[in-house]
Residue, then its C-alpha position, 0 to 999 in steps of 0.5 A: x169756180x173762178x173764171x179764167x181770163x181768156x188770154x191767160x194761155x190755159x186751155x180747160x177741157x170739159x171732159x177732164x172736168x167731168x172725170x174729176x167731178x165723178x171721181x170726187x163723187x165716188x170717193x165721197x160715197x165710199x168714204x161715207x159708206x165706210x163711216x156708216x158701216x155695213x148693214x147690221x144683220x145680227x143674230x137677233x135680227x135673223x131670228x126675228x125674221x125667221x120667227x116672223x116667217x114662221x108666224x106668217x106660215x102658221x096663220x096662213x095654213x093652220x086655221x084652214x087645216x083645223x077647220x078641215x079636220x074639225x069638219x071631218x072628225x068633229x073632235x076639238x083636240x084631235x083636230x088641233x093635233x092634226x092641224x099642227x102636225x100637218x103644218x109641221x110636216x109640210x114646213x119644208x114645202x112652204x117655199x115650193x116654187x109651184x105656188x102656195x096651192x101645193x103647200x096647202x094640198x100637202x097640209x090637207x093631205x097630212x091632216x087627212x092621213x092622220x084622220x084615217x089613221x085615227x079611224x074615228x067613225x061613230x056607229x051610233x046616232x039618232x034616226x034622222x040625225x045628219x050628224x050621226x050619219x055624217x060621222x058614220x062615213x069613212x074619213x076619205x068620203x067626208x074629206x071629198x064632200x067637204x072639199x067639193x061642197x064646202x070649199x068648192x074646189x075644182x074636182x081635179x084639185x080635190x083628186x090631187x089632195x086625196x091622191x086618187x083618180x077622177x073616177x075614184x073621186x066620183x065614186x066617193x062623192x056618189x057613195x057619200x051622197x047616197x048614204x046621206x040622201x035619207x037625211x037630206x031634203x030635196x036638192x041634196x047638194x045644196x042642203x049638204x052645202x048649207x049644213x056644212x056652212x052652218x057646221x063651220x060657223x059653230x066650229x071652235x077657234x083654231x089653236x094659237x101659236x106659242x113659243x112652245x110650238x116654235x121650240x117643238x118645231x126646232x126640236x124636231x129638226x134637231x132630233x132628225x139631224x141628230x138621229x141621222x148623225x148617230x145612225x151614220x156613226x153607228x153604221x161606220x163603226x159597224x162596217x169598220x168592226x166587221x171588216x176587222x173581224x173578217x180580216x182576222x178570220x181570214x188570217x186565222x181560221x177557227x181551229x186551223x192552228x189546232x188541226x195543224x198541230x194535231x197533224x204534226x204531232x201524229x206521224x200516222x195522221x201526217x202520212x195519211x194527210x200527205x197521201x190524200x193531198x196527192x188526190x186533191x182536185x183543182x178548186x177552180x173547176x168547182x162552182x157554187x152548190x146549187x139550190x136543192x142540189x143534195x138530191x142530185x148529188x146523192x143520185x150521182x153517188x149511188x150511180x158511182x158506187x154501183x159502177x165501182x161494184x160492177x167494174x163499169x169503168x166507163x161510168x166511173x170515168x164519166x162521173x169522176x172528177x178528171x183533175x182528181x186521182x183515186x183516193x189511196x190509189x183506188x176508189x173506195x166503195x160499199x163493196x155491194x150495190x144491194x141493200x145500200x141507201x143514202x144516210x145523209x148528204x151534208x156539207x164538209x166540216x173544217x175538221x174533216x181530213x180532206x179539209x186539212x189535206x185539200x183546203x177549205x177552198x175545195x171542201x166549201x164547194x163540196x158535199x159529203x154523201x154517206x151510205x149505209x146498209x139498208x138491210x141492217x147488216x151493219x149500222x156504220x156508214x159503208x162509204x163516203x163520197x165527196x162530190x162537187x158541182x162543175x160545168x159538167x154536173x156533179x162529179x166525185x173527187x174523193x171516196x173513203x171507207x170507215x177505218x181506212 
């Protein structure tokens, strides 16, 4: 920058020059950033990063899970299948904030669960053969011994993997060592540790990752999401269809129009229905039919019939529904209280005249008690009593006779 004469009359402020300089620097940076463009995060780069993380996760957990499964089962194919399956099912917990030990515990736990389901226990083996005795142990016992003496995990960590208490883990360890003691020399724990180490050295190579494996993982995720979506659609469709059917049935009950036409066409039947409507009770007093309430309803009907025959007005008034009037002006009965038994206790059908006269709101919460002559004088039902359950107990709100 050229120097200005001292006496030129122009005063230069250093702070102004500093602001101008910073502005120029910022403008040049912005211009350069525009020319270079944003970082290229293309789809291929994202897929490559995802594949790299998947490979790293596979190499970190699957070989360890395979060796654990092979020491337990001794089967190459089963161990490979359990290791890969356990890794797949634990992918969601790989980024657990509690640390990698949690993810490893979930993988081992999944492997052990598969080994238990496989129930691979051999019942044979040469006498003194440690391999045969080892495979006779339960899978959980073998897993506990492997984690304690081969991996040398802390007992609390082993209990977390096996999802058991410290006492249960100690019981598994004691039973396992006690069963293997005849096949181990002195210093059984050290002998078991060296035997597991030798066995691990002879283990086959773990399954290698492949493109097919990665595709199967993605396919599993897509199938899960697709299954949930299909289930949600089916549930929504079923709810809509069920609502429509319920509304249609509420607006047009089955057979209601036919019954109304029949009543309208028959003058005698119409007059009878009109007469029954005068004796209908108030439905708001009725509650739901209690469980096993048929016996109580039958007892009340028998008492009510006996009171009518004996002209016991106090009992009749106590057992009748106060909001209902006697059917046809008087209560019907069997006419005798000797040799009378209850034929049936059933719910009232929609074709019953009382359902047409009083409505289904009344008869849905009522029972019909039919009585007959127990001595065989007649085979017909001698009387029908209609009862409902109220806050005061079972009450009779209608009574009818055959041919009335």
